[in-house]
C-alpha positions in Angstrom: 71.9 12.9 71.2 71.4 10.6 68.3 71.5 11.9 64.7 67.9 11.0 64.2 66.8 13.0 67.2 69.0 15.9 66.0 67.5 15.8 62.5 64.0 15.6 64.0 64.6 18.6 66.3 66.1 20.6 63.4 63.1 19.8 61.2 60.8 21.1 63.8 62.8 24.3 63.9 62.7 24.6 60.1 58.9 24.1 60.1 58.5 26.8 62.8 60.5 29.3 60.7 58.6 28.3 57.5 55.2 29.0 59.2 56.6 32.3 60.6 57.7 33.2 57.1 54.3 32.4 55.7 52.8 34.7 58.3 54.9 37.5 57.0 58.1 37.4 59.1 60.9 38.2 56.6 63.6 37.5 59.2 62.3 33.9 59.5 63.1 33.3 55.9 66.5 34.8 56.4 67.1 32.1 59.0 66.2 29.4 56.4 68.7 30.9 53.9 71.5 30.9 56.5 70.6 27.3 57.4 70.8 25.9 53.9 72.8 28.3 51.7 76.1 26.4 52.0 74.6 23.0 51.1 72.6 24.5 48.3 75.6 26.4 47.0 77.7 23.2 46.9 74.9 21.5 45.0 74.6 24.4 42.5 78.3 24.4 41.9 78.2 20.8 40.8 76.0 21.9 37.9 77.3 25.3 36.8 81.0 24.9 37.8 81.4 28.6 38.1 81.3 30.8 41.2 79.7 33.8 39.6 76.9 31.7 38.0 76.5 29.8 41.3 75.9 33.0 43.2 73.2 34.0 40.7 71.6 30.6 40.8 71.7 30.5 44.6 69.9 33.8 44.8 67.3 32.7 42.2 66.8 29.5 44.1 65.9 31.2 47.3 63.7 33.7 45.6 61.8 30.9 44.0 61.6 29.0 47.3 60.2 32.1 49.0 57.6 32.8 46.3 56.6 29.1 46.3 56.8 28.5 50.0 53.0 28.2 50.4 53.1 25.2 48.0 55.5 23.3 50.3 53.9 20.2 51.9 55.2 20.2 55.5 54.4 16.5 55.9 57.7 16.0 54.1 61.2 17.2 54.9 62.0 20.7 53.7 65.5 20.1 52.3 64.6 17.8 49.4 62.0 20.3 48.3 64.5 23.1 48.3 67.1 20.8 46.8 64.9 20.1 43.8 64.3 23.8 43.2 68.1 24.3 43.3 68.8 21.6 40.8 66.0 22.7 38.4 67.1 26.3 38.6 70.7 25.3 37.9 69.7 23.2 34.9 67.5 26.0 33.5 70.4 28.4 34.0 72.7 26.1 32.0 70.1 25.7 29.2 69.8 29.5 28.9 73.5 29.8 28.7 73.6 27.1 26.0 71.0 29.0 23.9 72.9 32.3 24.2 76.2 31.0 22.9 77.2 29.1 19.8 78.1 25.6 21.0 80.8 23.7 19.2 79.9 20.3 17.8 82.2 18.8 20.4 80.1 20.5 23.2 76.9 19.1 21.6 78.3 15.7 20.9 79.0 13.0 23.4 80.9 15.0 26.0 79.6 13.2 29.0 81.1 10.1 30.5 83.0 9.0 33.8 84.5 6.0 35.4 84.7 3.7 38.4 87.9 4.5 40.1 89.7 2.2 42.6 88.8 4.8 45.2 85.2 6.0 45.7 84.7 9.0 43.4 83.0 10.7 46.3 86.1 10.2 48.5 88.3 11.4 45.7 86.2 14.5 45.1 86.2 15.3 48.8 90.0 15.2 49.0 90.0 18.9 48.2 93.4 20.2 47.1 94.8 16.8 46.2 96.2 16.3 42.8 93.6 13.6 41.9 90.7 15.7 43.3 91.8 18.6 41.0 92.1 16.3 38.0 88.7 14.9 38.7 87.2 18.3 39.1 88.7 19.5 35.8 87.4 16.4 34.1 83.9 17.0 35.5 84.0 20.4 34.0 84.3 18.9 30.5 81.1 16.8 30.9 77.8 18.2 29.7 75.8 19.5 32.7 73.0 17.0 32.2 75.4 14.1 32.7 77.5 15.9 35.3 74.4 16.5 37.3 73.3 12.9 37.3 76.8 11.8 38.2 77.0 14.2 41.2 73.6 13.4 42.5 74.5 9.7 42.4 78.1 9.8 43.6 78.3 12.9 45.8 74.8 13.1 47.2 74.2 9.3 47.2 70.7 9.5 45.6 69.1 6.3 44.3 68.2 6.1 40.6 64.6 6.6 41.6 65.4 9.7 43.6 67.4 11.2 40.7 64.6 10.4 38.4 62.1 12.1 40.7 64.4 15.1 41.3 65.2 15.8 37.6 61.8 14.5 36.3 63.4 12.1 33.8 63.0 8.4 33.4 65.2 5.9 35.3 66.5 4.7 31.9 67.7 8.2 31.1 69.3 8.4 34.5 71.2 5.2 33.9 72.2 6.3 30.4 73.6 9.6 31.5 75.4 8.1 34.4 77.0 5.4 32.1 78.1 8.1 29.7 79.5 10.3 32.4 81.5 7.4 33.8 82.8 6.3 30.4 84.0 9.9 29.6 85.7 10.4 32.9 87.4 7.1 32.6 88.8 8.2 29.2 89.7 11.7 30.5 91.6 10.3 33.5 93.1 7.1 32.1 96.5 8.6 31.3 96.9 10.2 34.7 95.7 7.1 36.6 98.0 4.8 34.6 101.0 7.0 35.4 100.0 6.8 39.1 99.4 3.0 38.8 95.8 3.5 40.0 93.4 0.9 38.7 90.6 2.2 36.5 
């Protein structure tokens, strides 16, 4: 069976469970949670970089999705709608944390930039457990969440500038600026390591 047919069949299943959930079937929404929680958790982790926070944001994301389910337009795929809730919930969570702690000037200043590596950053990031993947993950953790989020949406999720703009409700110019800063910072953070490994930056 082709991927398109599989996706189409899955979307029909999703819509069926959505309608059942709207009709009051709580177990139907449980099915939606099980279907998407791993993908959403991974997305959330790219923003909050903390398992405890990710658990909280994941729960909040599905609570919001459940309470807003009647606003979902089923003429469009469900996942992008849920994905946007997850991203916005993650960003709001980070903003709340920022307000609750005294941020250093370094945190507030240009902490966000990353680089073109010889290997695709997505491929590097997916090489879980490799030395380079761990270095990249650590570097990403030093980038402000606004820039890290744009970088991950572009590199890991493969979204276009327009899709990132729509998801985060920011201008394309802001998307490009944050992405450029993220790449520049990661290039600086990883340069020493990459040079010792003779990897082209």
